[in-house]
N, C-alpha and C positions, 0 to 999 in steps of 0.2 A: 066506713072506717075502722077499722077493729087497730085496736090499742096494746103495742107486744108489751109485753111485765120483763126488767128481767132479774133473774135467780142469783148474788150471787153467795157464794160459800162463803158464813160468818170468821171460819179462820183453814181458807183455803191448805193447803196445804204443802211445805215447803222443804227445799233438801240444801245440801252443799256439796260441789261435788267439784271433778278436778278438770279444764276443759281438753278431749285427747284427741280433735277436733278439729278445725273453727278453714278449713276447705269452702262448705259452699254460701251462697250468697244470704244473709239473715240467722243464718241459722248454726248453730254448736253443740257439737255433743259432747256430755257433759258423765264424767264416772263417776258415779254414787253408788259407796263404800258403807254398809255400816255391818254393825258386827253384832248380834246376839247367843245367849247361852241357848243351849240345844238339850228337849223341854224334862227328854227324859234321862242326856245320856249325864252331860253335863257341860258336855266339850264346847268351846265357842268356837268360832262359828264367825266366816266372814264369808258376804255376801255384796254379788261388785252389779250395777246394774246403770248401763247404758241409756241413757236421754238420752233424745233431740231438744234441744232448746231453742227459741225465738227470739236472735237480738239484734232486733232492730236497725242501731247503726256496727255492724259490722266492730266493738270497737276489745271485744273476748280476744284472745290468741293462744294458742294450741299452750298451760302448761299455768295461766291464775286459777285460780279458785274462785268459784261464784258462788251466788245464793243464786237458784229455782224454785218458782212458784207457780201453783197449777192452774193452769189458765182451761177456757172453752178452748173447742177441735178445730187449732187453725191449718191443720196438713195432715192426711191419710195416717200418718205416725204424733205430727207434734205437739203437742195436748200442756207443756210445761213455755213459762218464758223468764229468760235474765234477768230479775231487780238487781242485780249490784253485782262488782268487782269487787272480791276481800280481799282476796292479795295477789298481787299484777308478780306476775314472770322473768327475773331479772334482766334487763340485754346483752346480753354476751356479744363480742363484736368477735 
């Protein structure tokens, strides 16, 4: 019997973003924005990326700000998981 060794990253990637969709079971879509300066022209550029993240207990709602961390491949295009909810969206009646 072979022993399988788990490889853990010392510094896993972490991102913060806003939940834009919570319609799937145990999965949320998080919009992650980053701003950087163009190396040649110096203009500020905004880039946004939609990342599918695993939320085990379906606690995230649309509009929440969450922290996600990179993990092993969970499905075809899901390799991030939600670690904490930073800001809850206020419920309006």
